[in-house]
N, C-alpha and C positions, 0 to 999 in steps of 0.2 A: 387271687383277686381279693383285695379288700373292698368292702362296701359299707356305706352308712346312709340309710334313708334314700336309696336310689332304686327302689323296687322296680319301677317301670323300665328304666334304662338297663338295669342288670338282667332283667328277663330277656330283653332283646340281645344283650351281650352273650348270654348263654346259648341263645338260638344260633347266633353267628358262629360260636365255637363248635356247634353240632354239625356244621357244614364244611368242616375242614377236609382238605385233601390228604392230610397226614393220617396214617392208619389209626382208627378210633381205639383200638385195643392198646395202643402204645403211648397214650397220654391220659393224664388225669387233670381235672379242674378242681381246685380247692378254693372255695368261696368262704372268706372269713368275714362274718357280719359283726361290725363293731357296735353291737347293742342298738340296732335300728328300732325305731318306734313305729315304722310303717309296716307294710305287708311283707317285707323281705323275709322274715322267718318262715313264711309259707312257700318260699321258692323251692325248697327241698321237696315238698309234697307235689308241687305243680310241675317241676322240671321233667320233661320227657326227653332225655338226652342219651346219645349212644355211647358216651365215654364214661369212664369212672368219675364219679362226682362226689366230692366231700363238702358238706355244709358244716361250718363250725360257727356257732352263735355265741357271742360274748354276752354275759349278763350285765357287765358294766363297760362303759366306753373306755377303751384302752389307748387309742391313738394310732396313727398310721404305722409308726415303727414297730410297735408291739404286735399289731395284728399281722403285719408282714412276716415277722419272726415266727409267729405261731404257724403261719402257712409254710414257711421254710421247714420247720421242725416236723410237720405232718406230711411233707412231700416224700414220695417213694422214689421218684426219679433222680437222676444225677444232673440233669439239665433243668434249670428253673427259668421260666418266663414270668416276669412280673407284669401284670396287666391290670389297670384300674377297672373297677366293677362296671363303669359306664362306657368302656371301650368296645367298639364294634369291630371285630376282626374279620377281614376278608378271607376267602376260602384257603389261600395258600399261606396264611400268616404263620402258623406253627412250622410248616415245612420250610419256609424261607428263613426262619430263625435257626432251625435245627441244622440246616445244611452247612452253616458256618462252623458249627461246633464239632462236626464229624471228624475232621482231620486236624483240628487245633483244640488244645485243651485250656488255653489261657486267654480267652476272649470275653469281652463285653460287646454285645450286639444291640444296637438301638434303632428303632424306627421313629422315636419320639422327635427327632430333629426335623422329620418330614411330616410334621403334625397336620392332621386333617380334622376338621370339626364337622358335625352334622346335627341338624335339628330333627330329632325323631319324634319329639312330643312338643306340643305347645304348653309351656310351663307357666303357671300363674305368677311366678316370682321372677320372670325375666325382667331385666332392667330396660331402660328406654333404648339403649344402643342395641341390645339383643333383639328387641321387638322390631326396630327399624331394619336390622340386618335380615331377620327372618322374612319380613314383608318383601324385601328385595329378592330373596332367594325363591320364595314361593311363586313369584311372578313368572318364573321360567317354565312352570308346569301348570297346565289348566286344572288338573285334579287337585294338586296341592293348594293352588290358589282358591279353589272352591271350598276345600276343607277349612282353610284359614278364614275365609269370609264367613262361612257358617259359624265358626267358633266366635268370631267377633259379634255376630248377631244374636247368638243364643247362649254362649258360655263365658263371655268375657269376664264376668264377675265371679266365676266359679273358682273354687280352690283346688279342683281336681284337674290333673294334667289331661290334655286332649291328644289322643293318638294322631300322629301325622304319617309316620312310616310304618308299614305293615311288614310281616314276615315275607310275604310275597315280593314286596319291594326290595327286600334284602336278597332274595333269590335271583331277581332280575337286575340287580344293581340300580334300580330306578332311584333309590334313596340318595344316590350321588348328586341328584339335581338340587337337593337341599344341603349339600356339603360344601365345604370351602377349605382352601389351604391356608395355613399360617406358618410362614417360613421365618419366624423371628430369629431363631438361632442361625440358620443358614444365611439369612440376609445380613446378619451381624458379623459375617466374616468367615464362618466355618467352611463354607463351600470351597474356599480357596485351597484347603488342605487335603481334599480328596477323601475317599471312603475311609481311609485308615488314619486320618488326621495327622499325617506325617509332618513333624516339625511343630505342631501346635502345642503350646506350653500349658494349656488348660484342658486336656482331654477329658478330665473327670466330669466336666459339666454335661457330657453326653450320657451320664448315668442318671436317667430320668425314669423313675420307677413306674410311671404310667404305661411304659412299653419298652422293656429291656430284658435281655437274657444273659445268663451267666451260669457257669457250672457251680454246683453246690460246694465242691472242693475249694474253689477260689474264695467263697464266702467263709468257709470254715477257717481258711488261712488268714483272711483279712479281718474277720469278725462280722457279725450280723449287724442289722440296723441298730443304731444307738437309741435306746428307748427313753432317754432323757429329752429327745426331740418329740414334742407332742404338737398337735395342730399342723398347720400347713407350712411346707417349705424347708429346703436345705438338708433334710434327713437323707435324701438320696444322693445329693452331691457329697455329703460328708462320707458316706460309704464308698461312693465312687472315688473319692480322693484316696482313701485307704487302699482300694484296689489298684489305683494308679501307682501309688508308692510301692506296691508289691509287684509291679511290672506287668500288669494285665494290659493287653492290647485292646484298644477301643475301635469299633467298626460301626460306621453309619451305613445303613442299607434301606433305601426307599421302598424296597419290596416287602419290608417288615412293618410297614405303616399300618396303623389302625385308626379308626374314626372315633373321636371323642364326642359322645352324645352330650350336647350342651344342656346346661341346667342353670338355675339361679346362682349368683355369686354371693357368698357370704361376706358381709361387711367386716367380719373379724379377720378375713384372710390376710390383709396387708399387715396388720399388727402381728399376727402369728408368724408371718414370713420374716419380718425384721427380728422378732424374738428368736427364731430358730437360726437365722443368719448370725446373730450375735453369739449363740452357742457354738456355731461353727468356727468363727474366728477366735473365740476364746480357747477352744479345744486345739485348733491348729493355727496359731498366730504367725504363720509363715507367709512370705511375700506372695507365693503362688496361690494363696487363699485370700489374703488381704486385698489383692489386686481387684477382686470381684466387687469391691466396694465402689469402684468406678461405674458400675452399672447404674447406681443411683443418679449419676450425672448423665445417664442415657448415652454413654459412650459405647460404641460397638465392640464386640468381642475381639475383632481384629486390632482395634486400638489398644485394648488391654493386653493382648498378646505381644504386640510390638513394644509396649511400655515395659512389660516383664522381660523381654529379650534384652532391651537396652539397659534395664536395671542390673541384670546379671552380668552383662558385658562391662558396665561401669565398675562393678565390684571386682571383676576379674582384671581389668586393665589398671585400675587405680585402687588397689586393696587398702592403702593407708590414707587415701584422700576421700573427700566427699562424705565423710562419716556424719557430719551434721545434717546434710541434706537428706541422705538416705534414712537416717533415724527419724527425722521430721516427717518424711513421706510415709513410713510405716505407721507412725503414731497417728497421723491424720486419717489414713485409711481405716484404722481400727476405730477411731472416734466417730467416723461417719456412721458406722453401724451401731456403735454404742449410743449415740445421740438419737438415732432413729428408733432404737429399741426403747429408749427412755422418753420418747415423745418430745425431745428438745429440738430447737431450731438447729439446723446443720450450718453453723457459721462459727468463725473465729476458732478454727480447729487447732491452731498452733500459734498462740499469741506470745510474742516476746517484746520486752521493753525496747522502745526506739533507742538505737545506739548500743545495744548490748552486743557483746562479742559474738555470741552464737548467731544472732540475727544478721550481723554483718557478714559472717562467714557463709551463711546460707545464701544470702543475696549474691555474694561473690561467686560461689559455686554454681548457682543457677545461671548466672550470666555466661559461664563457659560451656554449658551443656550443648547448646545448639552449634556453636563453632566446631565442637568435637563430633557432631553428628548424632547427638542424643535428642532428636527433635520430639519424639513421642513422650519420652520421660519428662522433658521440660514442659511440654504442653499439659500433661496429666498433673504434674506438680503444681503448676500455676493455677489450674482450674480449681484446686481444692485449697491451696494456700491463701488465695485472695478472696475466699468466701466471706 
């Protein structure tokens, strides 16, 4: 579990892990503190937990990839579960991850696609949307509503988080009244492929390190997290891509879901995300990575999948044709991320002089895609070519 300045949430996360149905003598929790400046270093003294607990404190901030690698290298077990420090795990969480790996040694199991959020504290740095959302949720429960109204009257201008969910609420599952589902990935098309993502061309996006398990041997084979990825985003997909290329099977299991304790959102997050995505496409400039650039256009993952299927089919059926169009498509996908990383407007991704031979060929090739049945590829190409 990596953590950084999430003392309040991490304390509750450790409590949730102490209530697991899995035998307590058979798992350890490794908390890697990335040089927090809050009270997190005292967790080791305060934690009253029944499992083996290792607290590793960094003197300097290392970044997400580095601290996860430190956790991997300190792990005694053969099966690793990556869980963010603010994730609240239900009692059967470890057991449900473990059961998949008992008879198969080549799996990635994720509960992150069935994401659940929960407001365990009223945080002073919530944005307007989070405040409105929280107000809606507390209206479901008189006690939570009373706590929130009291906060508004007495602590609204305080910089200290106000407790909303108690340990007893975790024991009784009452905390679920201030929880909510977020099915972004599933609603973007993944649910059509079943638990094992059969036939899905981008399974590596299921490797979301907030809640995922994999055997240590698979990591040793594929390599650990790339430590050139610092800040938020893409470091887990990049490792997932390497695991995918090494033949690891991805499994989605809603019974391995955990609850993300909501907190303020850093304004640096978006910039960091595009920066790391740029590192990803530079490291793996392959079409099955570049295709994720279409997420910027808010196209669902099913659309990206179908586009990739058609791209590969086009290359297979017409290996010596459509070279100008497919080259332009790859270049434009790369430039989307490059421009976002540089803070440039995402427009004019592939400019060619009017009447140039290449421009004419691209337009001729584009006109034939739909009659041949390549509708998704034609649509995706047009949406970025005419920006």
